[in-house]
N, C-alpha and C positions, 0 to 999 in steps of 0.2 A: 446693603440689606434689601432683599426682594420685597416689593409691595405685592399685595394679593387682592383679588376680588373673588370672594366666595359668592357665587351667583345662584339665586333662586332656590335657597334651601327649603326643603319640604317642611321641616319644623326646626325651630331654634329654641332649645330649652336654655334660657338665659341665666337662670339662677341669680338674677338681680334682686334688688330689695323687694320688688313687687312680684317676683316669681313669674315674670311674663313668659308666655310661650307664643312665638311668632311663626307665621306661615308665609312661604313664598317671598322671603326677604333676601337681600344681599348684605354682605358684611365686607366692608373695605378695611384692609390692613395696611398701615404705613409705618415704617421705622419701628417695627416690633410691637405696635400698639393698635388696638381697635379704634379706627378713626371715624367710622360712620356705619350706621345700620339703617337700612331703608329699602325702597324699591327703585329699580331703574338706575342704580348707581353706576358710575364709570370709574375706570382706573387705567393707568398706563402699565400696571403690573400684570403678573400672570393671573389667569382666570381658572378657577375650579368650579366645574358644574356640580352643584349640590342638590339637584332636583330630586334625586333618589335618596337623599341623606337626612338623617336626624343629626343636628349639630349641637354639641354640648361644649361647655368649658372643658379643658383638659382635666383629667382626673388627678387627684393629689394623694400620694402615698405617704402616710405619716410614720411608718415604722417598717424597717427592713434591715436585714443583715446580708448585704450583697455577696459577701465572700462565701456564703453557704450554698450558692448555686453549684459549687464544685462537689457538694456532698449531699446530693438528693438520694433518697431511698437507700440509705446505708444500712446493711444488715446489722442487727443488734440494736439499732435505734428506731426501728420502724414501729415497734409496739411498746415503747417505754413511756413512762411519765416524765415530766420535765427534768427532774434531777438525774434520773437514770439515763435519759437521752443525752444530757450534757456530758455525763461521765463517759459515755461511749464515744462521743465526738471530739472532746477536748484533745485526746492524743493525736487524732488525725489533723485537726486544725493547727497543732503545734508544728506540723511539717510544712506549713504554708510559707511563702516568701513574697516578694514584690510581684513576680509574674502571676502567681495564683490570685493575688488580690486584684490586679488590674484586669485580668481576663475574666474572672468571675463577675466583676462589676460590669464589664462590657456586656456580657450575656444577660445578666439580671436586668440591666437598664434597657436593653433591646426588647426583652420580654415584656417589661412594663410598658414600653412605648406601643407595642402592638396591641396592648389591652387598653389603650387610650390615655395613658398616664403622661403628663407633661412636667410634673414637679414631684420629686421624691426626696424624702430624708433617707439617711442610712446611719445605722448604729454599728460602728466598728470599734470593738472593745478588746481586741487582741492583736499584737504586733510582733509575730515571731520572725526571726531570720532576716531582719532588716526591713520588713514591711512597714509602710507609713500610710497615714491618711492621704497623703499626696497621690498614692497609686490609684485610689478610687476617684479622686478629683480629676486626674488625668483621663480616666476612662469616661467620666461624665462629659467632659469637654469634647471628647471624640464623638460620643453618641449624640450629644446635643440636648439632653434633658436638663431642665432647671434642677439644681441640686442643693440639698441641705444636709451635708455630711455632719456627723457628730463625732467628736474625739472621745470615744469611750475608753474604759480602763477597768482592769481588775488588779487588786493589790493584796488580797488575802488568799494565799494558796493553801493547799491541803495541810501542810505542816503547821499552819497557824489556825486550823479549824475551818478553813474555807472550802468551797467546792472545787475550784479549778486546780489543776496541777501547778506546782511551783514554777515550772518552766514558762508558764503563760502569764505570770503576774509581773508587775513592774513596781519599782520604788515610787512612793507617792510624790516625792519631790520631782522625780523625772516626769511623771504624768502631768503635773501642773506646769512644768516648764514647756513641755511639748504642746499643751493646750494653748499657751501663750504664743508659741511659734506658729501654729497653724492658723490661729485667729489673725495674727498680724500679717501672715502671708496671703490668706485667701478670703477672709470674711469681707463681704461687701454689703453695707447697710443701706445702700441707695435703693430707690424704687426701681423695679425691673432687674434687680441683681440676679445673675445666673448662679452665683455661689454664695451661700451663707453658711457659717460654721456654728455648731453648737457644742456644748460641753456635756458629757454623758457617761459618768461612772456606771458600770454595767448593771448592778443590782445590789440590794441590801445585803445579800449573802456573799458578795465577792469584793467588797470594798469596806473601808472603815467609816465610822461616823465622822472622824476628822476629815477624811477626804470628801465626803458628801458636803460638809460645811464649807470647806475651803473651795470646792468646785463651785458652789453657789455664789460665794463671795467673788471669786474670779470672774464668773460669767457676768455678774451684774456690773462689775467694774469695767468689763470689756463691752457691755451692751449686747450680749448674745444670749440665746435661749438655752434652757436646761432640759435634759431628757434622761429617763432611766426606765427600767422595768419595775412594776409595782403590782402587788396583789394578784399575781398571775394564776395561782391555784391554791389548793388547801395547804400544800407543803410550804408554799411561800408565806402564807399567813401564820402557820404554826412556827416557822423559823423566826418570824418577827416577834411573835408573842414570847417565844422561849428565850431569845437573845436580847431583845430590846424592851420587853415588858409592856408592849403596846401593839396595837394593830398598825398595819402599813400606813394608813392615812395619817395617824398621829405621828408616826415616825417621820413621814415626809414633812409635815407641818413643823415639827420641832427643829428640823435641820434646815429650814428655809426653802423647802422644795414644794411650795405651793405658790401660785400667782399666775398672772397673765403671760409670763415668760417661761412657763414650765409646761411640759406635757409628758404624761406617763403612758407607757405601753401596757396594754392588756386590761388591768383593773377589773378582772373577771369577778373578784371576790369583794369588791367594795360594798360596805353596808350602807344603810340609809344616812347615818351621820357623816360618813366619808363622802357620799354623794353631795350632801348639803355643803360640806366644806369645799369641795371642788367647785361647786356652783358659786358660792360666795366669793371665792378667791380667784375665779376665772381660770382655774387650772384645766388644761386640756387633757384629753384621753385619745390614744390611738387604739381603736378597736380592731382586733385581729381575729375574725371569726373562724377562718379555715384552720389556722394554727391552733387555736383553742380547741377545736374539734379534734384535730389530728393527735394532740397531746393529751386529750381527755381532761382538759383543764376546767371546762364548764362553759356556760353561756353568760356573757357579760350583761349586766342590767342596763342595756343601752336605752330602752324605752324610759326607764326611770331617770337615767342621766339626762336625756333630752328634755323630759318634762320638767326637770328641776332647773334647767338652763345651763347644764355642763356643755362645754365645747367638745364635740366628738368628731373625729375623723377616722378614716380607715387605714389599716396597714396590712400588707400581705405577709409581713414577718419574713424570716429567713426561709430559703427554699429547703433547708434541711428539716424544717418543722411544718412545712406547708406543701412542699414538692412542686409548687407552681408559684408564679408571680403574676397572676392575672387579676388586675385590680377591678375590672368590671365584674368578674366572677366573684370577687370578694364582696362587692356591693350586693349581689344577689344572695350570697350566703348570709350576710347581715340581715337582710330582709326576712329570709326564711327562718333564721334562728329566733328572731323576735316574735314571729308568728307562732312558732311551735311552742313557745313558752307563754305567750300572752293572748293568742287568738289571731284569726285571719285579718282583723282590722288593726293590728298592733303597729304596723308600719307599711306605708304604701311604697310602690316602686319609685315614685318621684321623690319621696323623702329620703330613701336610701341613696338615690343618685345625688341628691343635694349634699348628703353627708360625705359622699365620695368626691365632691368637687368643692363647693363653697365651704363646707364643714372642715375639710382638710386644710384648706387655705387659711381659715381662721385659726386653727390649731397651731399652724406654723408661723402665724403672725404676718401672713402675706395678704394684706388688704388689696394689693394690686393684681391679684390672681383669683381664680376660682369662679369667675362669672363672665358672661359675654355682655359687655356694656362699653359704651364709648369712654375711652381713656384708660381702660384696663389692658393688661398685657395680652398680646395675641397668642395665647395658649389655647388652641382650638382643636377639638376632636370631631371628625366627621364619620358617621356610621351609616353604611349602605344598607337600607332596609328593603332593597329590592330582591334580596336573595332568599334562599329556602328557609332560613331561620325565622324570617318575619312573614313568610307567605301565609296569608289568612288572618294576620293580626289586625284587629279593629283599631288598635291604638299603638302605632309604631313608636310613639314617644315613650311608651312604657318599656324601655329597652331591657330592663332587668327581667321582664316576664317572657319576652319572645326573642331576644337577641337582636343583632349579632353580638358575638363576644370578641371579635377582632376588628380593630378600627380600619377604615379605608384610607383616610388621610389624617395626618397629625401635624400641626404647626406648633412650634415652641418659639416664642419671641419673634414670630413671623418667619421662622426658618422651617422648611419642610423636613420633617424627620421620618415620616412614613408616607409613602406614595403607593396607592393601589395595593395596600396590604403588605408592603415590604419596607423594612428599614433601609434608607438610602444614604445614610451619613457615613457608613463604614462597611467593610467587607464582613458581613455576618457569617457567611459560610466558612471563611477562613478562621474566624474567632471560635466557631463551634468545633472545628477540627482541633484547634489548640486546646480548647476546654476539655474535650474528651480525652485527649492525650494526657493532660495534667491529671485528670481524675483517675485514669488508669494507672498512672505512676503512683498516685497516693494510695490506691487500692493494693 
């Protein structure tokens, strides 16, 4: 493994417990770990001159559907609310197979890397034509990002009153069996793990209560985390009240879906009692501002969540509902949405960046990531602030206000993933050609 010396960084936003911001310092990386921070450091490894860079922890993406990078800007789904959008796209996704899953994950992960992301979750909840979670894990290993895939599932099809077509649902016994298989095959609970696996039934409107309960029991028996969609929009809340006789937060609590080992995507429509529940139980939230805007779902009460002590991270969500996978852009959008609802002082650029780094790591249970401190994993993003985006900026460390939006260098576990603004771990151009060919075939 390559050792590194990041030399003379203009500014380092550590996101450590003290929130330290350092100037003109070096960072020495050894064996995938931050070994030393100071001035005048030496190393026998490779040197990166960071004199023109703001250095941050790698960003953490807490919610994605990587397979959807093959279905961006699909006609018929561009102007629909959540349920209508899903009904447009389900028949297309039913045509996917292993190649589509692998290639779309490659592209989505590379896009995330270029936006400064070093650790991402993924929620894969449909497995047509022989596709498996293994396909996305293989892609992540090739790209080199730290990966937290979740074995999602849908079990209630249209014929049983659910939203997805019957062709995309699975028997619940088979779902649980495959959860055990992928956890046993891939989950690594050790510090510095490159792959951890979660259990993630898709949503309250696509699986049964029994599966939600059994999934929670299985995950806790295996020591893995739980993830699903919750309270995404008004339709979601209305469905919960009509079918379960309660709001989404109570539904989650009743089925064992709250706690430090659980994180929910969206939570746009949580009320005050549900926010308090999540704070008490240490339940995490993946805030997906761009997707929430694109689908007209609303603005999540992130300020209220943060003030109550809820763990909040960011998610780009799937590219079919976002169209992009730019995590630094997602952080800026989070900042803007809280300001438009609560005033210009509702959230600072630094707080939004902390949510995108340390916050996401905490949501995913990764105390070894999300900050630049001795002993933490060497997941490091370097942003060149000498370019046009930052020209004239009085505070280059306020990255979300003046840019840039593309990382210059990116290390994951001490391995260089992005060099001079380009992904260097695999042939991106070849993957793009394959991606476009697959998309054309689906269309």
